[in-house]
C-alpha positions in Angstrom: 103.1 137.5 81.0 103.4 135.1 78.1 103.9 131.6 79.5 104.9 128.5 77.6 104.3 125.1 79.3 106.1 122.1 77.7 105.4 118.4 77.9 108.6 116.9 76.6 108.9 113.5 74.9 109.8 110.9 77.6 112.8 109.8 75.6 113.3 106.0 76.2 110.1 104.1 75.3 111.7 101.1 73.6 110.3 98.7 76.2 107.2 98.5 78.3 103.6 99.6 77.6 104.5 103.2 76.7 103.2 102.7 73.1 99.7 102.0 74.6 99.6 105.2 76.6 99.8 108.8 75.4 97.6 110.9 77.6 97.1 114.6 77.8 99.4 116.7 80.1 96.8 117.2 82.8 99.1 118.8 85.3 100.0 121.6 82.8 96.3 122.1 82.1 95.7 122.7 85.8 98.6 125.2 85.9 97.1 127.0 82.9 93.7 127.1 84.6 95.4 128.7 87.6 97.3 131.3 85.5 94.7 132.4 82.9 92.4 134.1 85.4 95.3 136.2 86.5 95.6 137.7 83.1 98.5 135.6 81.8 98.7 134.3 78.2 99.4 130.6 78.4 100.3 128.1 75.7 100.7 124.4 76.2 103.0 122.6 73.8 103.1 118.8 73.8 106.5 117.9 72.4 105.5 114.3 71.8 104.0 115.8 68.7 105.5 118.3 66.3 107.0 120.9 66.3 109.9 121.2 68.7 110.6 123.6 71.5 112.5 126.2 69.5 109.6 126.6 67.1 107.2 127.1 70.1 109.6 129.7 71.6 109.6 131.6 68.4 105.8 131.5 68.1 105.0 132.6 71.7 108.1 134.7 72.9 107.5 133.6 76.5 108.8 135.3 79.6 108.6 132.0 81.5 108.9 128.5 80.3 107.6 125.6 82.5 108.7 122.1 81.7 106.8 119.1 83.1 108.8 116.1 84.4 106.7 113.1 85.4 109.1 110.2 85.4 112.7 109.6 86.5 113.5 108.2 83.0 112.9 111.7 81.6 115.5 113.5 83.6 118.1 113.7 80.9 115.5 114.6 78.3 114.3 117.4 80.5 117.8 118.8 80.9 118.2 118.6 77.1 114.9 120.4 76.6 116.0 123.1 79.0 119.2 123.6 77.1 117.3 124.0 73.8 115.0 126.5 75.4 117.9 128.5 76.8 119.5 128.7 73.4 116.3 129.8 71.8 115.4 132.3 74.6 118.3 133.3 76.8 116.2 135.7 78.9 113.3 133.4 79.7 112.9 132.1 83.2 112.9 128.2 83.1 110.9 126.4 85.8 110.7 122.6 86.0 108.0 120.7 87.9 106.0 117.5 88.0 106.0 114.4 90.1 109.6 113.2 89.4 111.0 116.7 89.7 109.4 117.1 93.1 110.4 113.7 94.3 114.1 114.0 93.3 115.0 117.5 92.3 118.8 116.9 92.6 118.8 115.3 89.2 117.7 118.5 87.6 119.9 121.0 89.4 121.9 122.4 86.4 122.8 125.8 85.0 120.0 125.8 82.3 117.2 125.6 84.9 116.3 128.5 87.2 114.0 126.8 89.6 112.4 123.4 90.4 108.9 123.2 91.9 108.9 120.5 94.7 105.2 120.5 95.5 102.0 120.8 93.6 102.2 123.8 91.3 98.7 125.2 91.4 99.7 127.8 94.0 103.4 127.9 93.6 103.6 128.5 89.8 101.4 131.7 89.8 103.5 133.0 92.7 106.7 132.3 90.7 105.2 134.1 87.6 104.3 137.1 89.7 107.7 137.4 91.3 109.5 137.1 87.9 107.1 139.6 86.3 107.7 142.1 89.1 111.4 141.5 89.4 111.1 140.3 93.0 113.4 137.8 94.8 112.0 134.3 94.5 113.4 133.3 98.0 110.0 134.2 99.4 108.1 131.9 97.0 107.4 128.6 98.8 108.0 125.1 97.5 111.1 125.7 95.3 114.6 124.5 94.8 116.2 127.7 93.5 119.4 128.3 91.6 121.4 131.2 93.2 125.0 132.5 92.7 125.9 130.5 95.8 124.3 127.3 94.6 120.9 125.6 94.9 118.8 126.4 97.9 115.4 125.4 99.2 112.6 128.0 99.9 110.2 127.3 102.7 107.5 124.7 102.1 103.9 125.5 101.5 102.0 126.3 104.7 99.6 123.4 103.9 98.8 121.1 101.1 97.1 122.8 98.1 93.4 122.2 98.1 92.3 120.6 94.8 89.4 123.1 94.7 91.6 126.2 94.6 91.8 126.2 90.8 89.2 125.8 88.1 88.8 122.7 86.0 91.8 122.0 83.7 92.2 124.2 80.6 91.8 121.4 78.2 91.1 123.7 75.2 94.9 124.4 75.1 95.7 120.8 73.9 92.8 120.3 71.5 95.2 120.4 68.6 96.6 117.1 69.9 93.3 115.5 71.1 93.1 112.9 68.4 96.6 111.7 69.4 95.8 110.9 73.0 95.1 107.2 73.5 95.1 104.5 76.1 95.0 100.8 75.4 92.4 100.3 72.6 90.7 103.7 73.0 91.4 106.9 71.1 90.9 109.8 71.8 91.1 109.5 75.6 90.5 112.2 78.3 92.4 112.2 81.6 90.5 113.1 84.8 91.7 113.5 88.4 89.3 113.4 91.3 91.8 112.9 94.1 95.5 113.1 94.7 97.9 111.0 96.9 97.8 107.6 98.7 97.8 106.7 102.4 99.7 103.4 101.9 103.4 102.9 102.0 104.5 100.4 99.3 108.3 100.3 99.3 108.6 100.7 95.5 106.4 103.7 95.2 107.3 107.4 95.5 103.7 108.8 95.6 103.1 108.4 99.3 106.6 109.6 100.2 106.1 112.8 98.3 102.7 113.5 99.8 103.3 112.2 103.3 100.6 109.5 102.9 97.9 112.1 102.5 95.0 111.9 100.1 93.1 115.0 99.0 89.8 115.0 97.1 88.1 117.4 94.7 84.5 118.4 95.5 81.9 116.2 93.8 80.3 119.0 91.9 83.5 119.8 90.1 84.2 116.2 89.4 80.8 115.6 87.9 81.2 118.7 85.7 84.6 117.4 84.6 83.2 114.0 83.6 80.3 115.6 81.8 82.6 117.9 79.8 85.0 115.2 78.7 84.6 112.7 75.9 83.5 109.1 75.7 86.7 107.4 76.9 88.1 108.3 80.3 91.2 107.4 82.2 91.0 108.4 85.9 94.5 109.4 87.0 93.8 109.0 90.8 96.5 106.9 92.4 93.8 105.1 94.5 90.3 105.3 93.1 87.4 104.4 95.4 89.7 105.3 98.4 86.8 106.9 100.3 83.8 104.6 99.9 81.1 107.1 101.0 82.4 109.8 98.7 82.8 107.3 95.9 79.2 106.0 96.2 78.0 109.6 96.3 80.0 110.4 93.2 78.5 107.4 91.3 75.0 108.5 92.2 75.7 112.1 91.2 77.0 111.0 87.8 73.9 109.0 87.2 71.6 111.9 88.1 73.5 114.1 85.7 73.1 111.4 83.0 76.9 110.9 82.6 77.6 107.5 81.0 80.8 106.7 79.0 81.9 104.2 76.4 84.9 103.3 78.5 86.4 104.1 81.9 89.8 103.0 83.3 90.6 103.4 87.0 93.5 102.4 89.3 93.0 100.9 92.7 94.0 98.2 95.2 92.9 94.6 95.6 92.1 94.8 99.3 89.8 97.8 98.6 87.9 95.9 96.0 87.5 92.9 98.3 85.7 94.9 100.9 83.7 97.1 98.5 81.6 94.8 96.3 78.5 97.1 96.7 80.5 100.1 95.7 81.8 98.2 92.6 78.2 97.3 91.7 77.2 101.0 91.9 79.9 102.1 89.5 79.7 99.4 86.9 76.7 100.8 84.9 78.5 104.1 84.3 80.4 102.7 81.3 79.8 100.2 78.6 83.4 98.8 79.1 84.9 99.5 82.5 88.6 98.4 83.2 90.5 98.3 86.5 94.2 98.5 86.8 95.4 96.6 89.8 98.9 96.6 91.3 99.0 92.8 91.8 102.8 93.0 92.3 103.5 89.4 93.5 102.2 85.8 93.2 102.8 84.9 96.8 102.2 86.3 100.3 106.0 86.3 100.8 106.5 88.5 97.8 103.8 90.9 98.8 105.2 91.2 102.4 108.6 92.0 100.9 107.0 95.0 99.2 105.2 96.4 102.2 102.0 96.1 100.1 99.7 95.8 103.1 97.5 93.3 101.2 97.8 89.5 100.8 97.3 87.0 98.0 93.8 86.2 98.9 93.0 89.9 98.4 94.3 89.6 94.8 92.3 86.5 94.1 89.1 87.8 95.6 89.4 91.2 94.0 89.7 89.6 90.6 86.8 87.3 91.3 84.5 90.2 92.5 85.5 92.5 89.6 84.9 89.8 87.0 81.5 88.8 88.5 80.5 92.4 87.8 81.9 92.3 84.3 84.9 94.7 84.9 88.0 94.1 82.8 91.1 93.4 84.8 94.5 94.8 83.9 97.3 94.5 86.4 101.0 94.5 87.0 103.5 92.2 88.6 107.0 93.2 89.8 109.9 90.9 88.8 112.9 91.0 91.2 116.5 90.8 90.2 117.1 88.3 93.0 114.7 85.8 91.4 115.6 82.3 90.3 113.9 80.0 87.9 111.3 78.8 90.5 110.2 82.3 91.2 109.4 82.9 87.5 107.6 79.6 87.3 105.5 80.5 90.4 104.4 83.7 88.6 103.6 81.9 85.4 101.5 79.4 87.3 99.6 82.1 89.1 98.9 84.0 85.8 97.7 80.9 84.2 95.5 79.7 87.1 93.6 83.0 87.4 93.7 84.1 83.7 95.8 87.2 84.3 97.3 87.4 80.8 96.3 91.1 80.6 98.8 91.9 83.2 102.2 93.6 82.6 105.5 92.7 84.2 108.0 95.2 85.3 111.4 94.9 86.9 111.5 96.2 90.5 113.4 99.4 90.2 114.6 101.8 93.0 112.8 104.9 91.8 114.3 108.2 93.0 112.4 109.7 95.9 111.9 106.3 97.6 113.7 104.7 100.5 114.6 101.8 98.2 116.5 104.2 96.0 118.5 105.4 99.0 119.3 101.8 100.0 120.5 100.9 96.5 122.5 104.1 95.8 125.8 102.3 95.5 124.4 99.6 93.1 122.8 102.1 90.7 125.7 104.5 90.6 126.5 105.6 87.1 123.2 104.5 85.5 121.7 106.7 82.9 118.3 108.0 83.8 116.6 106.6 80.7 117.3 103.1 82.2 114.8 103.8 85.0 111.9 102.6 82.9 111.4 99.4 84.9 112.5 97.3 82.0 116.2 97.6 82.3 118.6 96.0 84.8 120.3 98.5 87.0 122.7 95.8 88.4 123.6 92.2 87.7 120.8 89.8 88.7 121.5 86.8 90.8 121.2 84.3 87.8 123.0 86.6 85.4 121.6 89.0 82.8 121.4 86.4 80.0 119.4 83.9 81.9 117.3 86.6 83.6 116.2 88.1 80.3 115.5 84.7 78.8 113.0 84.1 81.6 111.7 87.7 81.6 111.0 87.5 77.8 109.2 84.2 78.4 107.0 85.9 81.0 106.0 88.5 78.5 105.3 85.8 75.9 102.7 84.5 78.2 100.8 87.8 78.1 98.0 88.9 75.8 100.5 91.1 73.9 102.2 88.2 72.3 100.7 88.2 68.8 102.2 84.8 68.2 100.3 83.5 71.3 96.6 83.1 72.2 95.5 86.5 70.7 96.7 87.1 67.2 96.8 90.3 65.2 93.4 89.8 63.6 91.8 89.4 67.1 93.3 92.8 68.0 92.2 94.4 64.8 88.6 93.2 65.3 88.4 95.2 68.5 89.1 98.6 67.0 87.4 100.9 64.4 88.8 100.6 60.9 90.4 104.1 61.3 92.4 102.9 64.3 93.9 99.8 62.6 97.2 101.6 61.7 97.5 102.7 65.4 97.0 99.2 66.9 99.3 97.7 64.3 102.0 100.2 65.1 101.7 99.7 68.8 101.7 95.9 68.6 104.8 96.0 66.4 106.6 98.1 68.9 105.7 95.9 71.8 106.8 92.6 70.3 110.5 93.3 71.1 109.5 92.6 74.8 109.2 88.9 73.9 112.7 88.7 72.5 115.7 87.9 74.8 118.2 89.3 72.3 116.5 92.7 72.3 116.9 93.0 76.1 120.5 91.8 76.1 121.5 94.2 73.3 120.0 97.1 75.1 121.5 96.0 78.4 125.0 95.8 77.0 124.7 99.1 75.2 123.4 101.1 78.1 125.0 99.7 81.3 127.7 101.9 83.0 131.2 101.3 81.7 132.5 100.4 85.1 129.8 97.8 85.6 130.4 96.3 82.2 134.1 96.0 82.8 133.4 94.3 86.2 131.0 91.8 84.6 133.5 90.9 81.9 136.2 90.4 84.4 134.2 88.0 86.5 133.2 85.8 83.5 
């Protein structure tokens, strides 16, 4: 069967660090790797680049179209893409999957979509394709929300979690046309690698552990080493919790060294408490890249704030993790959550912590009840009527305690204290000196787009334009 896999444009990227990140659709590449050996003709189209879905439909004439949905803010964009696909190819079977779709499929249950994959797709999608190709009832295919004449129904779950070793390495050749456009921070092009999937922790703001029942699965070392060796010089490791298994992580570092795999740049994501107890592991990994960055979920500037997020780590973990990483010459990027219940003193506490420990490379996002989390269920009444594009962690989904105007004034000031503020400690020329001449237009474009995060008026204008009508009326009435 001819299969077209689409990565839509995320839609709303006016705020946040989105301009710094455009990585390959790794999930679709894994699906393609599972489908190609079965004789299917697979095309991956990344709609963040031209052309649009109708053109790809005309080029490929697919029997099945798969659409990836990674974030809740993309829900409306996914539905719009499905409508466009349906107009261009009325007979094609339309399947949606990806993290956000699996975590909260209800947002995508519409007439244009035939089924939603609610678990990892490496086993499920080939089974869907086989059933569609043979005209069989899909009720026997596991891991789906399925549209039927009687409404949407769930098929049985997978018997067990899909092993990461069941499919070959990702079919990266299907996105080579876009490779030069994939970037991350200062590096371009960038390759995305996954060595493990899931997380055993239970942070209240995160939907990963709730989707995977706090499990963590690992790919065998031989395959991971082969993937590292086959990719280019700048690597972003997509694991939710890198170095989770210390013994395996140490063995992987040694295997990469034996293979002679060394990179210009690597970025990984992990936890502060893990780094604090793994200095020897950190030392073993550091020689594998000239520049090696770590993204840390710092989340809060106090133990009280961390406890309120069920983080399972304390402030001393954050301080020690930063100290250990810097002593080994790792770069530290991080993120803090800003709560709508904050007052002026809370913002000042964060500013003081950032200044004291030199964390200006951190980002600052508004604590948002992401669909698929218990927090979203708790806040259901407060977020009623919000458009999905506001779930980017930079919009207010309800009125903050100090009012929207004052909140955004302090929030913009928080971002002005970051390294992204070109009117601050790091000017445009300092950024330009860090990239190759050919990448100067890229970094200039990205920095221009991110400067709106320093401006209170930009947030307020967006807030007033996108809040639900009922909420807006209520706020006006109380003033």
